[in-house]
N, C-alpha and C positions, 0 to 999 in steps of 0.2 A: 449596176444600176442599185440605187440604194431602197431601203423596203418602203420609204414612203411612196417614192414615184412608182413602184408596183402596186400599192394599194388603191392609188388614183386610177391605174389602167382596169380596176375590174368594177369602177363604179359603172352603174347603165348609163348609156349616151341615147338622147331623144334625138330621132330621125324624122323626117318628113320624106315618104317616097310618093312620088307621083306615076299613075299609071292613065293612059288613054282609054277613055270611057266611064261610063258610070256602072259600076259595079251592083250585081243585085245583091240581094240579102243570103243567097247560095253561096257567091264568090266571096263576100264579105267575112262568111263564117270560115273561110280558111286563113282569118287572121285575126283570131281572138285576142290578143293582146293588143292591137292597133285599134284607135280610132279612125273613122272616115269621115271625110267631108266633100261634097260635091261643088267643084269649081268650074262651071261650065261644062265642057264635054270631057273633063278630066276628073279622078278622083283621088285625092289625098289621102294616103294613108300615114299616119303618126303615132308614135309610142316611144317611149323609153325599150332600149335593146341592151340587154346585159354584156354582150362582148361583140365581136365582129362574127365569129360563127353565126351568133341569131341572126345577125344583119344579112349574111350570106344564106342563110336559111329561108328568109322571107324574100329573098331575091331567087332563089331555087324554086320556092312555090309560084311567084310570081310566073317564071318561064314556064314552069308545069303547066299552069293554067293557061298558059297561050296570051298572058298580058301582055300589052305593050309598055313597057318601062319607059318612063320619058326623064325622070330627074329623082336623084338621091340628095338628100340636103343633111348634113348633121347640125344640127340646133346648137346654138351655144346656151349654157346656162345661165 
């Protein structure tokens, strides 16, 4: 792998993560680096994550809080 390819792998990637339900302020505080927007009966968490480990950390937090994960989208710049 060339050095240039490695450097782009470490750039933050923007994700949208959809969970069922409207999250309270208390639940939203578990995701301080993400913005939240209500869409009907769903909440969309959005923001840049530095790597896949950060994404998995968010997904683990969603599971630990008992939230229902509906969708994960990687957004293109």
